[in-house]
C-alpha positions as a Markdown table, in Angstrom:
| # | Residue | x | y | z |
|---|---|---|---|---|
| 1 | Met | 16.2 | -0.6 | -33.6 |
| 2 | Lys | 16.9 | -1.3 | -29.9 |
| 3 | Lys | 17.6 | 1.8 | -27.9 |
| 4 | Ile | 18.4 | 1.9 | -24.2 |
| 5 | Leu | 18.7 | 5.2 | -22.6 |
| 6 | Ser | 19.4 | 5.8 | -18.9 |
| 7 | Phe | 19.8 | 8.9 | -16.7 |
| 8 | Ile | 20.9 | 9.4 | -13.1 |
| 9 | Leu | 20.4 | 12.5 | -11.1 |
| 10 | Gly | 21.8 | 13.5 | -7.7 |
| 11 | Ala | 19.6 | 16.1 | -5.9 |
| 12 | Ile | 18.8 | 17.3 | -2.4 |
| 13 | Ser | 15.4 | 18.3 | -1.0 |
| 14 | Leu | 15.5 | 21.0 | 1.6 |
| 15 | Pro | 13.0 | 23.4 | 3.4 |
| 16 | Leu | 12.3 | 26.8 | 1.9 |
| 17 | Val | 15.0 | 28.7 | 3.7 |
| 18 | Ala | 18.1 | 30.5 | 2.5 |
| 19 | Leu | 20.6 | 28.0 | 1.1 |
| 20 | Ala | 23.3 | 30.0 | 2.8 |
| 21 | Gln | 22.0 | 28.5 | 6.1 |
| 22 | Tyr | 23.5 | 25.2 | 4.8 |
| 23 | Asp | 26.6 | 26.7 | 3.3 |
| 24 | Asp | 29.2 | 24.1 | 3.6 |
| 25 | Ala | 31.9 | 22.7 | 1.3 |
| 26 | Asn | 30.7 | 19.2 | 2.0 |
| 27 | Leu | 27.0 | 19.9 | 1.7 |
| 28 | Trp | 26.2 | 17.2 | -0.8 |
| 29 | Glu | 28.3 | 14.6 | 0.9 |
| 30 | Lys | 26.7 | 15.3 | 4.3 |
| 31 | Ala | 23.2 | 15.3 | 2.7 |
| 32 | Ala | 23.9 | 11.9 | 1.2 |
| 33 | Tyr | 24.9 | 10.5 | 4.6 |
| 34 | Gly | 21.9 | 12.1 | 6.3 |
| 35 | Asn | 24.0 | 14.4 | 8.4 |
| 36 | Leu | 22.0 | 17.6 | 7.7 |
| 37 | Pro | 18.7 | 18.0 | 9.6 |
| 38 | Gly | 15.8 | 18.8 | 7.3 |
| 39 | Ile | 17.7 | 17.9 | 4.1 |
| 40 | Ser | 17.1 | 14.7 | 2.2 |
| 41 | Phe | 19.2 | 13.3 | -0.6 |
| 42 | Val | 17.2 | 12.3 | -3.6 |
| 43 | His | 18.5 | 9.8 | -6.2 |
| 44 | Leu | 16.5 | 9.7 | -9.4 |
| 45 | Tyr | 17.2 | 7.1 | -12.0 |
| 46 | Gly | 15.3 | 6.3 | -15.2 |
| 47 | Val | 15.5 | 4.0 | -18.2 |
| 48 | Asn | 13.7 | 4.1 | -21.5 |
| 49 | Gly | 14.2 | 1.1 | -23.8 |
| 50 | Gly | 12.7 | 2.6 | -26.9 |
| 51 | Val | 13.4 | 6.4 | -27.2 |
| 52 | Pro | 11.4 | 7.9 | -30.1 |
| 53 | Ala | 12.0 | 10.9 | -32.3 |
| 54 | Thr | 9.7 | 13.0 | -30.1 |
| 55 | Phe | 10.1 | 13.9 | -26.4 |
| 56 | Glu | 9.1 | 11.1 | -24.1 |
| 57 | Thr | 9.6 | 10.6 | -20.4 |
| 58 | Val | 12.5 | 8.4 | -19.3 |
| 59 | Trp | 10.7 | 5.5 | -17.8 |
| 60 | Pro | 10.3 | 1.8 | -18.6 |
| 61 | Glu | 6.7 | 2.2 | -20.0 |
| 62 | Ser | 8.3 | 3.9 | -23.0 |
| 63 | Ala | 5.2 | 5.9 | -23.7 |
| 64 | Ala | 3.9 | 9.4 | -23.1 |
| 65 | Phe | 3.5 | 10.3 | -19.4 |
| 66 | Ala | 0.9 | 12.9 | -18.6 |
| 67 | Pro | 1.1 | 14.5 | -15.2 |
| 68 | Leu | -2.3 | 15.0 | -13.5 |
| 69 | Ser | -4.0 | 18.2 | -12.3 |
| 70 | Ala | -6.5 | 16.4 | -10.1 |
| 71 | Ala | -6.5 | 13.3 | -7.9 |
| 72 | Met | -6.4 | 9.8 | -9.5 |
| 73 | Ser | -9.7 | 8.0 | -9.7 |
| 74 | Ala | -9.6 | 4.8 | -7.7 |
| 75 | Pro | -5.8 | 4.0 | -8.1 |
| 76 | Tyr | -4.6 | 0.5 | -7.6 |
| 77 | Cys | -1.5 | -1.8 | -8.0 |
| 78 | Ala | -1.3 | -5.2 | -9.8 |
| 79 | Ser | 1.2 | -7.5 | -11.3 |
| 80 | Gly | 1.3 | -9.4 | -14.5 |
| 81 | Asp | 2.3 | -12.6 | -12.7 |
| 82 | Thr | 0.4 | -14.7 | -10.2 |
| 83 | Asn | 3.6 | -15.3 | -8.2 |
| 84 | Asp | 3.6 | -11.7 | -7.0 |
| 85 | Thr | 1.2 | -12.3 | -4.1 |
| 86 | Ser | 1.3 | -12.3 | -0.3 |
| 87 | Ala | 2.5 | -15.9 | -0.1 |
| 88 | Gly | 4.1 | -16.2 | -3.6 |
| 89 | Thr | 7.7 | -16.7 | -4.7 |
| 90 | Gly | 7.8 | -13.2 | -6.2 |
| 91 | Ala | 7.0 | -9.8 | -4.8 |
| 92 | Arg | 4.8 | -10.0 | -1.7 |
| 93 | Thr | 4.7 | -6.4 | -0.6 |
| 94 | Ile | 5.7 | -3.2 | -2.3 |
| 95 | Thr | 6.1 | 0.3 | -1.0 |
| 96 | Ile | 4.8 | 3.1 | -3.2 |
| 97 | Gly | 5.6 | 6.8 | -2.8 |
| 98 | Gly | 4.6 | 10.1 | -4.3 |
| 99 | Ile | 2.6 | 13.2 | -3.6 |
| 100 | Asn | -1.1 | 14.0 | -3.0 |
| 101 | Thr | -3.1 | 17.0 | -4.3 |
| 102 | Ser | -1.7 | 19.1 | -1.5 |
| 103 | Phe | 1.8 | 18.3 | -2.7 |
| 104 | Ala | 2.5 | 16.4 | 0.5 |
| 105 | Arg | 4.8 | 13.3 | 0.2 |
| 106 | Phe | 3.2 | 10.0 | 1.1 |
| 107 | Ser | 4.3 | 6.4 | 1.4 |
| 108 | Glu | 2.2 | 3.3 | 1.5 |
| 109 | Val | 2.8 | -0.4 | 1.8 |
| 110 | Val | 0.7 | -2.5 | -0.6 |
| 111 | Thr | 0.3 | -6.3 | -0.3 |
| 112 | Met | 0.3 | -7.8 | -3.7 |
| 113 | Asn | -2.4 | -10.1 | -5.0 |
| 114 | Gly | -1.1 | -11.3 | -8.4 |
| 115 | Leu | -3.2 | -10.0 | -11.3 |
| 116 | Thr | -5.9 | -8.7 | -9.0 |
| 117 | Ser | -6.2 | -5.0 | -8.3 |
| 118 | Val | -5.1 | -3.9 | -4.8 |
| 119 | Val | -6.7 | -0.5 | -4.1 |
| 120 | Ile | -4.4 | 2.2 | -2.8 |
| 121 | Ala | -5.6 | 3.5 | 0.5 |
| 122 | Thr | -4.0 | 6.9 | 0.4 |
| 123 | Ala | -6.5 | 9.7 | -0.4 |
| 124 | Asn | -6.1 | 12.2 | -3.2 |
| 125 | Val | -3.1 | 10.7 | -4.9 |
| 126 | Leu | -1.7 | 13.1 | -7.6 |
| 127 | Leu | 1.5 | 11.4 | -8.5 |
| 128 | Ile | 3.2 | 8.0 | -7.8 |
| 129 | Asp | 6.9 | 8.4 | -8.5 |
| 130 | Thr | 8.4 | 5.3 | -6.8 |
| 131 | Ile | 7.6 | 1.6 | -6.3 |
| 132 | Glu | 10.0 | -0.7 | -4.5 |
| 133 | Val | 9.6 | -4.3 | -3.6 |
| 134 | Thr | 9.6 | -4.5 | 0.2 |
| 135 | Thr | 9.3 | -8.2 | 0.8 |
| 136 | Ala | 9.6 | -11.2 | -1.6 |
| 137 | Gly | 9.4 | -14.9 | -1.6 |
| 138 | Ser | 12.0 | -17.5 | -2.6 |
| 139 | Gly | 12.6 | -15.8 | -6.0 |
| 140 | Gly | 13.8 | -12.6 | -4.3 |
| 141 | Leu | 12.5 | -10.4 | -7.1 |
| 142 | Asn | 9.1 | -9.4 | -8.6 |
| 143 | Ala | 8.1 | -12.1 | -11.1 |
| 144 | Gly | 6.0 | -10.0 | -13.3 |
| 145 | Ile | 5.6 | -6.4 | -14.4 |
| 146 | Ile | 4.1 | -4.4 | -11.4 |
| 147 | Gln | 2.0 | -1.4 | -12.3 |
| 148 | Cys | 0.1 | 1.2 | -10.3 |
| 149 | Gly | -2.6 | 3.0 | -12.3 |
| 150 | Thr | -6.3 | 3.6 | -12.9 |
| 151 | Gly | -9.0 | 2.3 | -15.1 |
| 152 | Thr | -9.8 | -1.3 | -16.3 |
| 153 | Asn | -7.4 | -3.9 | -15.1 |
| 154 | Thr | -6.5 | -6.4 | -17.9 |
| 155 | Ala | -4.5 | -9.3 | -16.6 |
| 156 | Gly | -2.6 | -6.9 | -14.2 |
| 157 | Asp | -2.2 | -4.1 | -16.8 |
| 158 | Pro | -4.1 | -0.9 | -15.8 |
| 159 | Ala | -5.8 | 1.1 | -18.6 |
| 160 | Val | -3.7 | 4.1 | -17.5 |
| 161 | Thr | -0.3 | 3.4 | -16.0 |
| 162 | His | 1.2 | 5.9 | -13.5 |
| 163 | Ala | 4.1 | 3.9 | -12.1 |
| 164 | Tyr | 5.9 | 0.8 | -13.3 |
| 165 | Ile | 8.5 | -1.9 | -12.3 |
| 166 | Pro | 9.7 | -4.1 | -15.2 |
| 167 | Ile | 10.3 | -7.8 | -14.5 |
| 168 | Ser | 13.3 | -7.8 | -12.2 |
| 169 | Ser | 16.6 | -9.4 | -13.1 |
| 170 | Ala | 20.0 | -9.2 | -11.7 |
| 171 | Ser | 21.7 | -9.9 | -15.1 |
| 172 | Thr | 20.2 | -7.5 | -17.6 |
| 173 | Val | 20.3 | -3.7 | -18.2 |
| 174 | Ala | 16.5 | -3.6 | -18.3 |
| 175 | Gly | 16.1 | -5.6 | -15.1 |
| 176 | Ala | 14.6 | -3.4 | -12.5 |
| 177 | Gly | 16.1 | -5.0 | -9.4 |
| 178 | Asn | 12.9 | -4.6 | -7.4 |
| 179 | Lys | 12.7 | -0.8 | -8.0 |
| 180 | Ser | 10.9 | 1.4 | -10.5 |
| 181 | Leu | 13.1 | 3.0 | -13.1 |
| 182 | Ser | 11.2 | 6.1 | -13.7 |
| 183 | Phe | 12.8 | 9.6 | -13.8 |
| 184 | Ile | 9.7 | 11.2 | -12.2 |
| 185 | Tyr | 9.5 | 12.9 | -8.9 |
| 186 | Gly | 7.0 | 15.0 | -6.9 |
| 187 | Val | 8.6 | 18.0 | -5.2 |
| 188 | Pro | 6.6 | 18.5 | -2.0 |
| 189 | Asp | 5.1 | 21.8 | -0.8 |
| 190 | Asn | 7.5 | 24.0 | 1.3 |
| 191 | Tyr | 10.5 | 22.3 | 0.0 |
| 192 | Thr | 13.0 | 23.0 | -2.8 |
| 193 | Leu | 14.7 | 20.3 | -4.9 |
| 194 | Ile | 18.2 | 21.4 | -5.9 |
| 195 | Cys | 19.7 | 19.3 | -8.7 |
| 196 | Lys | 23.4 | 19.0 | -9.2 |
| 197 | Asn | 24.4 | 16.2 | -11.5 |
| 198 | Ile | 22.8 | 14.4 | -14.4 |
| 199 | Met | 24.6 | 11.4 | -16.0 |
| 200 | Ala | 23.3 | 10.2 | -19.3 |
| 201 | Gly | 24.2 | 6.9 | -20.8 |
| 202 | Ser | 22.9 | 5.2 | -24.0 |
| 203 | Val | 23.2 | 2.1 | -26.2 |
| 204 | Phe | 22.1 | 2.6 | -29.8 |
| 205 | Ala | 22.2 | 0.1 | -32.6 |
| 206 | Thr | 23.1 | 3.0 | -34.9 |
| 207 | Ala | 26.4 | 4.7 | -34.0 |
| 208 | Ala | 25.4 | 8.1 | -35.4 |
| 209 | Ser | 22.6 | 8.7 | -32.9 |
| 210 | Gly | 22.3 | 11.2 | -30.2 |
| 211 | Thr | 19.7 | 12.5 | -27.7 |
| 212 | Gln | 18.1 | 15.7 | -26.7 |
| 213 | Ile | 16.9 | 16.0 | -23.1 |
| 214 | Ala | 14.9 | 18.5 | -21.1 |
| 215 | Ile | 13.7 | 18.6 | -17.5 |
| 216 | Asp | 10.0 | 19.5 | -17.2 |
| 217 | Gly | 8.1 | 20.7 | -14.1 |
| 218 | Tyr | 4.4 | 20.7 | -13.9 |
| 219 | Thr | 2.2 | 22.7 | -11.5 |
| 220 | Asn | -1.0 | 21.3 | -9.9 |
| 221 | Leu | -2.8 | 23.2 | -12.7 |
| 222 | Gly | -1.1 | 21.0 | -15.3 |
| 223 | Ile | 1.0 | 23.9 | -16.6 |
| 224 | Met | 4.4 | 22.8 | -17.9 |
| 225 | Lys | 7.6 | 24.7 | -17.4 |
| 226 | Arg | 10.6 | 23.5 | -19.3 |
| 227 | Phe | 13.4 | 24.5 | -17.0 |
| 228 | Tyr | 16.4 | 23.1 | -18.8 |
| 229 | Gly | 17.2 | 21.6 | -22.2 |
| 230 | Leu | 20.3 | 20.6 | -23.9 |
| 231 | His | 21.6 | 18.6 | -26.9 |
| 232 | Ala | 23.7 | 15.7 | -25.7 |
| 233 | His | 25.3 | 13.3 | -28.2 |
| 234 | Val | 25.9 | 10.0 | -26.5 |
| 235 | Thr | 26.5 | 7.5 | -29.2 |
| 236 | Gly | 27.2 | 3.9 | -28.9 |
| 237 | Ser | 27.8 | 3.1 | -25.3 |
| 238 | Asn | 29.4 | 6.4 | -24.5 |
| 239 | Gln | 28.4 | 8.5 | -21.4 |
| 240 | Arg | 28.4 | 12.1 | -20.7 |
| 241 | Leu | 28.2 | 14.0 | -17.4 |
| 242 | Ile | 26.1 | 17.1 | -17.3 |
| 243 | Thr | 26.3 | 19.3 | -14.2 |
| 244 | Pro | 23.4 | 21.8 | -14.0 |
| 245 | Trp | 22.3 | 23.6 | -10.9 |
| 246 | Leu | 18.5 | 23.7 | -11.0 |
| 247 | Ser | 15.9 | 24.2 | -8.4 |
| 248 | Phe | 12.2 | 23.2 | -8.3 |
| 249 | Gln | 9.4 | 24.0 | -5.9 |
| 250 | Arg | 5.9 | 22.3 | -5.7 |
| 251 | Lys | 6.3 | 20.6 | -9.1 |
| 252 | Gln | 5.8 | 17.2 | -10.7 |
| 253 | Leu | 9.2 | 16.7 | -12.3 |
| 254 | Ser | 10.1 | 14.5 | -15.2 |
| 255 | Leu | 13.0 | 14.1 | -17.5 |
| 256 | Glu | 12.2 | 14.0 | -21.2 |
| 257 | Ser | 14.3 | 12.7 | -24.1 |
| 258 | Leu | 14.1 | 12.3 | -27.8 |
| 259 | Leu | 16.3 | 10.4 | -30.3 |
| 260 | Asp | 18.2 | 12.2 | -33.0 |
| 261 | Gln | 19.3 | 10.4 | -36.2 |
| 262 | Leu | 22.3 | 12.6 | -37.1 |
| 263 | Asp | 25.5 | 12.3 | -39.1 |
| 264 | Leu | 28.1 | 12.6 | -36.4 |
| 265 | Thr | 31.0 | 11.5 | -38.5 |
């Protein structure tokens, strides 16, 4: 049964100071436009094309995601298509982002080399939460699945995947559009992530289906804290807007979802 589940979150990341310092009726709008010094607007978006009956992270890999408690061992990025290379028609360079073991945000530009591993230069990588195609050839999109991970590279597929861009397309729901679709984020040290809105949308082959979701935060010791959970019935192509106010500090954040087969009639 085909299941496509997507979530969007609007959030802001701000220094560890009293929120009252930024008390303003238009706080979120100003943050989105970059008009508040020290505050960044964070847009998280995730898609899972095959939600199971047990909690699973909302990301295109559609598999269990295990946050780390230590640095990745020799992380690299690779594509499943030879056109994603420095002079190819697909993705030529990508920019990856995440946090290191000190919970500091990092950003690195990686020049693609097709199916061949390109080693990530950043030291002590704990989490990669974003990949974006920075430059591309005549195709304008990544031609193959781009993954960053560790372990043996099998035709561009790491043994352990940590970040993932599906094959990009401008015409399909699952088409990534040159960006990773993973609802995963590393909250850096000395910052607080404040979450305002979550929008959940789904398409199920069975009308009487719903989802449960939870936002999990992991410390650098691998300890999970389930900050928020709810039962949201979003059947067919319906959508539901959920508006929690949540805050996270120094965490690896992920949105988890499971599929319910319920009689909603």
